[in-house]
TIRO-2110 file (N, C-alpha, C; in Angstrom, 1 decimal):
// TIRO-2110
0.8, -1.2, 0.0, N, 1, A
0.0, 0.0, 0.0, CA, 1, A
0.9, 1.2, 0.0, C, 1, A
0.5, 2.2, -0.8, N, 2, A
1.3, 3.4, -0.9, CA, 2, A
0.4, 4.6, -0.4, C, 2, A
0.9, 5.3, 0.6, N, 3, A
0.2, 6.5, 1.1, CA, 3, A
1.1, 7.7, 1.0, C, 3, A
0.5, 8.8, 0.7, N, 4, A
1.3, 10.1, 0.8, CA, 4, A
0.8, 10.8, 2.0, C, 4, A
1.7, 11.0, 2.9, N, 5, A
1.3, 11.6, 4.2, CA, 5, A
2.3, 12.8, 4.5, C, 5, A
1.9, 13.5, 5.5, N, 6, A
2.7, 14.7, 6.0, CA, 6, A
4.0, 14.2, 6.5, C, 6, A
5.1, 14.8, 6.1, N, 7, A
6.4, 14.4, 6.4, CA, 7, A
6.7, 14.4, 7.9, C, 7, A
5.9, 15.2, 8.6, N, 8, A
6.1, 15.3, 10.1, CA, 8, A
5.6, 14.1, 10.8, C, 8, A
4.7, 13.3, 10.2, N, 9, A
4.2, 12.1, 10.9, CA, 9, A
5.1, 11.0, 10.8, C, 9, A
5.6, 10.5, 11.9, N, 10, A
6.6, 9.4, 11.9, CA, 10, A
6.2, 8.2, 12.7, C, 10, A
4.9, 8.1, 13.1, N, 11, A
4.4, 7.1, 13.9, CA, 11, A
4.3, 5.7, 13.2, C, 11, A
4.1, 5.7, 11.9, N, 12, A
3.9, 4.5, 11.2, CA, 12, A
5.2, 3.8, 11.0, C, 12, A
5.3, 2.5, 11.2, N, 13, A
6.5, 1.7, 11.1, CA, 13, A
6.5, 0.9, 9.8, C, 13, A
5.5, 1.1, 8.9, N, 14, A
5.5, 0.4, 7.7, CA, 14, A
6.6, 0.9, 6.7, C, 14, A
7.3, 0.0, 6.2, N, 15, A
8.4, 0.4, 5.3, CA, 15, A
8.0, 0.8, 3.9, C, 15, A
6.7, 0.5, 3.5, N, 16, A
6.3, 0.8, 2.2, CA, 16, A
5.5, 2.1, 2.1, C, 16, A
5.6, 3.0, 3.1, N, 17, A
4.9, 4.3, 3.0, CA, 17, A
5.9, 5.3, 2.3, C, 17, A
5.3, 6.1, 1.5, N, 18, A
6.0, 7.2, 0.8, CA, 18, A
5.7, 8.5, 1.5, C, 18, A
6.6, 9.1, 2.0, N, 19, A
6.4, 10.4, 2.8, CA, 19, A
6.8, 11.6, 2.0, C, 19, A
5.9, 12.5, 1.9, N, 20, A
6.2, 13.8, 1.2, CA, 20, A
5.9, 15.0, 2.0, C, 20, A
6.5, 16.1, 1.7, N, 21, A
6.2, 17.3, 2.3, CA, 21, A
5.2, 18.1, 1.4, C, 21, A
4.2, 18.6, 2.0, N, 22, A
3.2, 19.4, 1.3, CA, 22, A
3.8, 20.7, 0.8, C, 22, A
3.6, 21.1, -0.4, N, 23, A
4.0, 22.4, -0.8, CA, 23, A
3.2, 23.5, -0.1, C, 23, A
3.8, 24.7, 0.1, N, 24, A
3.1, 25.7, 0.9, CA, 24, A
1.7, 26.1, 0.2, C, 24, A
1.6, 25.9, -1.1, N, 25, A
0.4, 26.3, -1.8, CA, 25, A
-0.8, 25.3, -1.6, C, 25, A
-0.5, 24.1, -1.1, N, 26, A
-1.5, 23.1, -1.0, CA, 26, A
-2.0, 23.1, 0.4, C, 26, A
-3.3, 23.1, 0.5, N, 27, A
-4.0, 23.1, 1.8, CA, 27, A
-4.0, 21.7, 2.4, C, 27, A
-3.5, 21.5, 3.6, N, 28, A
-3.5, 20.1, 4.1, CA, 28, A
-4.9, 19.7, 4.5, C, 28, A
-5.3, 18.4, 4.3, N, 29, A
-6.6, 17.9, 4.8, CA, 29, A
-6.7, 17.9, 6.3, C, 29, A
-7.9, 17.8, 6.8, N, 30, A
-8.1, 17.7, 8.2, CA, 30, A
-7.4, 16.5, 8.8, C, 30, A
-6.8, 16.6, 9.9, N, 31, A
-6.0, 15.4, 10.5, CA, 31, A
-7.0, 14.3, 10.8, C, 31, A
-6.5, 13.1, 10.6, N, 32, A
-7.2, 11.9, 10.9, CA, 32, A
-6.2, 11.0, 11.6, C, 32, A
-6.5, 10.8, 12.9, N, 33, A
-5.6, 10.0, 13.8, CA, 33, A
-4.2, 10.5, 13.7, C, 33, A
-4.0, 11.8, 13.8, N, 34, A
-2.7, 12.5, 13.7, CA, 34, A
-1.9, 12.1, 12.5, C, 34, A
-2.5, 11.8, 11.4, N, 35, A
-1.9, 11.5, 10.1, CA, 35, A
-2.6, 12.2, 9.0, C, 35, A
-2.0, 12.8, 8.1, N, 36, A
-2.6, 13.5, 7.0, CA, 36, A
-2.5, 12.6, 5.7, C, 36, A
-3.6, 11.8, 5.5, N, 37, A
-3.6, 10.9, 4.4, CA, 37, A
-4.3, 11.6, 3.2, C, 37, A
-3.6, 11.7, 2.1, N, 38, A
-4.2, 12.3, 0.9, CA, 38, A
-4.5, 11.4, -0.2, C, 38, A
-3.8, 10.3, -0.3, N, 39, A
-3.9, 9.4, -1.4, CA, 39, A
-3.5, 8.0, -1.1, C, 39, A
-4.3, 7.0, -1.5, N, 40, A
-3.9, 5.6, -1.3, CA, 40, A
-4.0, 5.0, -2.7, C, 40, A
-2.9, 4.5, -3.1, N, 41, A
-2.8, 3.8, -4.4, CA, 41, A
-3.6, 2.6, -4.5, C, 41, A
-3.6, 1.8, -3.4, N, 42, A
-4.4, 0.6, -3.4, CA, 42, A
-5.3, 0.7, -2.2, C, 42, A
-6.6, 1.1, -2.5, N, 43, A
-7.6, 1.2, -1.4, CA, 43, A
-7.9, -0.1, -0.8, C, 43, A
-8.4, -0.1, 0.4, N, 44, A
-8.7, -1.3, 1.0, CA, 44, A
-10.0, -1.9, 0.3, C, 44, A
-9.8, -2.8, -0.6, N, 45, A
-10.9, -3.3, -1.4, CA, 45, A
-11.1, -4.8, -1.0, C, 45, A
-12.4, -5.2, -0.9, N, 46, A
-12.6, -6.6, -0.8, CA, 46, A
-12.7, -7.3, -2.1, C, 46, A
-12.3, -8.5, -2.2, N, 47, A
-12.3, -9.3, -3.4, CA, 47, A
-13.2, -10.5, -3.2, C, 47, A
-13.8, -10.9, -4.4, N, 48, A
-14.6, -12.1, -4.4, CA, 48, A
-14.0, -13.2, -5.2, C, 48, A
-14.1, -14.4, -4.7, N, 49, A
-13.7, -15.6, -5.4, CA, 49, A
-15.0, -16.2, -5.7, C, 49, A
-15.2, -16.6, -7.0, N, 50, A
-16.5, -17.2, -7.4, CA, 50, A
-16.3, -18.4, -8.3, C, 50, A
-17.4, -19.2, -8.4, N, 51, A
-17.4, -20.3, -9.3, CA, 51, A
-18.8, -20.2, -10.1, C, 51, A
-18.7, -20.3, -11.4, N, 52, A
-19.9, -20.3, -12.2, CA, 52, A
-20.0, -21.6, -13.0, C, 52, A
-21.2, -22.1, -13.2, N, 53, A
-21.4, -23.3, -13.9, CA, 53, A
-22.3, -23.0, -15.1, C, 53, A
-21.9, -23.6, -16.3, N, 54, A
-22.6, -23.4, -17.5, CA, 54, A
-24.0, -24.1, -17.4, C, 54, A
-25.0, -23.4, -17.9, N, 55, A
-26.3, -24.0, -17.9, CA, 55, A
-26.5, -25.1, -19.0, C, 55, A
-25.7, -25.0, -20.1, N, 56, A
-25.8, -25.9, -21.2, CA, 56, A
-24.8, -27.0, -21.3, C, 56, A
-23.7, -26.8, -20.7, N, 57, A
-22.6, -27.8, -20.9, CA, 57, A
-22.0, -28.1, -19.5, C, 57, A
-21.2, -29.1, -19.4, N, 58, A
-20.5, -29.5, -18.2, CA, 58, A
-19.2, -28.7, -18.1, C, 58, A
-19.3, -27.5, -17.4, N, 59, A
-18.2, -26.6, -17.3, CA, 59, A
-18.3, -25.8, -16.1, C, 59, A
-17.2, -25.7, -15.3, N, 60, A
-17.2, -24.8, -14.1, CA, 60, A
-16.0, -23.9, -14.3, C, 60, A
-16.2, -22.6, -14.1, N, 61, A
-15.2, -21.6, -14.2, CA, 61, A
-15.0, -21.0, -12.8, C, 61, A
-13.8, -20.9, -12.4, N, 62, A
-13.4, -20.2, -11.1, CA, 62, A
-12.7, -19.0, -11.4, C, 62, A
-13.0, -17.9, -10.8, N, 63, A
-12.4, -16.6, -11.0, CA, 63, A
-12.4, -15.8, -9.7, C, 63, A
-11.8, -14.5, -9.9, N, 64, A
-11.6, -13.6, -8.8, CA, 64, A
-11.9, -12.2, -9.3, C, 64, A
-12.6, -11.4, -8.5, N, 65, A
-12.9, -10.0, -9.0, CA, 65, A
-13.1, -9.1, -7.8, C, 65, A
-13.1, -7.8, -8.0, N, 66, A
-13.5, -6.9, -6.9, CA, 66, A
-14.9, -6.4, -7.1, C, 66, A
-15.6, -6.8, -8.2, N, 67, A
-17.0, -6.4, -8.4, CA, 67, A
-17.7, -7.6, -9.0, C, 67, A
-18.4, -8.4, -8.2, N, 68, A
-19.0, -9.6, -8.5, CA, 68, A
-20.1, -9.5, -9.6, C, 68, A
-21.0, -8.6, -9.4, N, 69, A
-22.2, -8.5, -10.3, CA, 69, A
-21.7, -8.1, -11.7, C, 69, A
-20.8, -7.2, -11.8, N, 70, A
-20.2, -6.8, -13.1, CA, 70, A
-19.6, -7.9, -13.8, C, 70, A
-18.8, -8.7, -13.0, N, 71, A
-18.1, -9.8, -13.6, CA, 71, A
-19.0, -10.9, -14.1, C, 71, A
-20.0, -11.2, -13.4, N, 72, A
-21.0, -12.2, -13.8, CA, 72, A
-21.7, -11.8, -15.1, C, 72, A
-22.0, -10.5, -15.1, N, 73, A
-22.7, -9.9, -16.3, CA, 73, A
-21.8, -10.1, -17.5, C, 73, A
-20.5, -9.8, -17.3, N, 74, A
-19.5, -9.9, -18.4, CA, 74, A
-19.5, -11.4, -18.9, C, 74, A
-19.5, -12.3, -18.0, N, 75, A
-19.5, -13.7, -18.4, CA, 75, A
-20.7, -14.1, -19.2, C, 75, A
-21.9, -13.7, -18.7, N, 76, A
-23.1, -14.0, -19.4, CA, 76, A
-23.3, -13.3, -20.7, C, 76, A
-22.7, -12.2, -20.9, N, 77, A
-22.8, -11.4, -22.2, CA, 77, A
-21.8, -11.9, -23.2, C, 77, A
-20.8, -12.8, -22.8, N, 78, A
-19.8, -13.3, -23.7, CA, 78, A
-18.6, -12.4, -23.9, C, 78, A
-18.3, -11.5, -23.0, N, 79, A
-17.2, -10.6, -23.1, CA, 79, A
-15.8, -11.4, -22.8, C, 79, A
-15.9, -12.5, -22.1, N, 80, A
-14.7, -13.2, -21.7, CA, 80, A
-14.5, -14.3, -22.8, C, 80, A
-13.3, -14.3, -23.4, N, 81, A
-13.0, -15.3, -24.5, CA, 81, A
-13.1, -16.7, -24.0, C, 81, A
-12.6, -17.0, -22.8, N, 82, A
-12.5, -18.3, -22.2, CA, 82, A
-13.9, -18.9, -22.0, C, 82, A
-14.8, -18.1, -21.5, N, 83, A
-16.2, -18.6, -21.1, CA, 83, A
-17.3, -18.3, -22.1, C, 83, A
-17.0, -17.6, -23.2, N, 84, A
-18.0, -17.3, -24.2, CA, 84, A
-18.7, -18.5, -24.7, C, 84, A
-18.0, -19.6, -25.1, N, 85, A
-18.8, -20.7, -25.7, CA, 85, A
-19.7, -21.4, -24.7, C, 85, A
-19.5, -21.2, -23.4, N, 86, A
-20.3, -21.9, -22.4, CA, 86, A
-21.4, -21.1, -21.8, C, 86, A
-21.6, -19.9, -22.2, N, 87, A
-22.7, -19.0, -21.6, CA, 87, A
-24.0, -19.6, -21.9, C, 87, A
-25.0, -19.4, -21.2, N, 88, A
-25.1, -18.6, -19.9, CA, 88, A
-24.7, -19.4, -18.7, C, 88, A
-24.5, -18.7, -17.6, N, 89, A
-24.0, -19.3, -16.4, CA, 89, A
-24.9, -19.1, -15.1, C, 89, A
-24.7, -20.0, -14.2, N, 90, A
-25.3, -19.9, -12.9, CA, 90, A
-24.2, -19.7, -11.9, C, 90, A
-24.4, -18.9, -10.9, N, 91, A
-23.4, -18.7, -9.8, CA, 91, A
-23.6, -19.9, -8.8, C, 91, A
-22.6, -20.7, -8.6, N, 92, A
-22.7, -21.8, -7.7, CA, 92, A
-22.0, -21.6, -6.4, C, 92, A
-21.0, -20.7, -6.4, N, 93, A
-20.2, -20.5, -5.2, CA, 93, A
-19.6, -19.1, -5.2, C, 93, A
-19.6, -18.4, -4.1, N, 94, A
-18.8, -17.1, -4.0, CA, 94, A
-18.4, -16.9, -2.6, C, 94, A
-17.3, -16.2, -2.4, N, 95, A
-16.8, -15.9, -1.1, CA, 95, A
-16.1, -14.6, -1.1, C, 95, A
-16.4, -13.7, -0.1, N, 96, A
-15.8, -12.4, 0.0, CA, 96, A
-14.6, -12.5, 0.9, C, 96, A
-13.4, -12.0, 0.4, N, 97, A
-12.2, -12.0, 1.1, CA, 97, A
-11.6, -10.6, 1.3, C, 97, A
-10.9, -10.3, 2.3, N, 98, A
-10.4, -9.0, 2.6, CA, 98, A
-9.4, -8.4, 1.7, C, 98, A
-8.6, -9.2, 1.0, N, 99, A
-7.6, -8.7, 0.2, CA, 99, A
-7.3, -9.6, -1.0, C, 99, A
-6.5, -9.1, -1.9, N, 100, A
-6.2, -9.8, -3.2, CA, 100, A
-5.4, -11.1, -2.9, C, 100, A
-4.5, -11.0, -2.0, N, 101, A
-3.6, -12.2, -1.7, CA, 101, A
-4.4, -13.4, -1.2, C, 101, A
-5.3, -13.1, -0.3, N, 102, A
-6.1, -14.2, 0.2, CA, 102, A
-7.1, -14.7, -0.8, C, 102, A
-7.6, -13.8, -1.7, N, 103, A
-8.5, -14.2, -2.7, CA, 103, A
-7.8, -15.1, -3.7, C, 103, A
-6.6, -14.7, -4.1, N, 104, A
-5.8, -15.5, -5.1, CA, 104, A
-5.5, -16.9, -4.5, C, 104, A
-5.2, -17.0, -3.2, N, 105, A
-4.9, -18.3, -2.6, CA, 105, A
-6.2, -19.2, -2.6, C, 105, A
-7.4, -18.6, -2.3, N, 106, A
-8.6, -19.3, -2.4, CA, 106, A
-8.9, -19.8, -3.8, C, 106, A
-8.7, -18.9, -4.8, N, 107, A
-8.9, -19.2, -6.2, CA, 107, A
-8.1, -20.4, -6.6, C, 107, A
-6.8, -20.4, -6.2, N, 108, A
-5.9, -21.5, -6.5, CA, 108, A
-6.4, -22.8, -5.9, C, 108, A
-6.9, -22.7, -4.7, N, 109, A
-7.4, -23.9, -4.0, CA, 109, A
-8.6, -24.5, -4.8, C, 109, A
-9.5, -23.6, -5.2, N, 110, A
-10.7, -24.0, -5.9, CA, 110, A
-10.4, -24.6, -7.3, C, 110, A
-9.3, -24.2, -7.9, N, 111, A
-8.9, -24.7, -9.2, CA, 111, A
-8.1, -26.0, -9.1, C, 111, A
-7.8, -26.4, -7.8, N, 112, A
-7.0, -27.7, -7.6, CA, 112, A
-8.0, -28.8, -7.7, C, 112, A
-7.5, -30.0, -7.7, N, 113, A
-8.4, -31.2, -7.8, CA, 113, A
-9.4, -31.3, -6.7, C, 113, A
-9.0, -31.1, -5.4, N, 114, A
-9.9, -31.2, -4.3, CA, 114, A
-10.9, -30.0, -4.4, C, 114, A
-10.5, -28.9, -4.8, N, 115, A
-11.4, -27.7, -4.9, CA, 115, A
-12.5, -28.0, -6.0, C, 115, A
-12.0, -28.5, -7.1, N, 116, A
-13.0, -28.8, -8.2, CA, 116, A
-14.0, -29.9, -7.8, C, 116, A
-13.5, -30.9, -7.0, N, 117, A
-14.4, -31.9, -6.5, CA, 117, A
-15.5, -31.3, -5.5, C, 117, A
-15.1, -30.3, -4.7, N, 118, A
-16.0, -29.6, -3.8, CA, 118, A
-17.0, -28.8, -4.7, C, 118, A
-16.6, -28.1, -5.7, N, 119, A
-17.5, -27.4, -6.6, CA, 119, A
-18.5, -28.3, -7.3, C, 119, A
-18.0, -29.4, -7.8, N, 120, A
-18.9, -30.4, -8.4, CA, 120, A
-20.0, -30.9, -7.5, C, 120, A
-19.6, -31.1, -6.2, N, 121, A
-20.6, -31.5, -5.2, CA, 121, A
-21.6, -30.4, -5.0, C, 121, A
-21.3, -29.2, -5.1, N, 122, A
-22.2, -28.1, -4.9, CA, 122, A
-23.1, -28.0, -6.2, C, 122, A
-22.6, -28.3, -7.3, N, 123, A
-23.3, -28.2, -8.6, CA, 123, A
-24.4, -29.3, -8.6, C, 123, A
-24.1, -30.5, -8.1, N, 124, A
-25.0, -31.6, -8.2, CA, 124, A
-26.2, -31.5, -7.2, C, 124, A
-26.0, -30.7, -6.1, N, 125, A
-27.0, -30.6, -5.1, CA, 125, A
-27.9, -29.5, -5.3, C, 125, A
END
């Protein structure tokens, strides 16, 4: 995560913060917990891991997104080259995770053999 903060704030021990001094012409924002945060490159976003099943064929797709409804719409409209031949889809599984790293780990698990078996059991019930 990259944050631009007032150079006088030194309480944070994170090594990935970028500290800058505000130019005199820029009005500083109101203090928030004694830190002037003006920009976050990677906002705290939740991610979704999802599995969709083709209505017409035997096909399960596992993916990850930060906007689940938009992504499902894209799959059903045929915008994704990989899933276009299998549309339309039903959502069979989704999980909300706090960050991209955890979402990617869960996606990898669901794409593994044991994960696919779990998804097939959901599809049949």
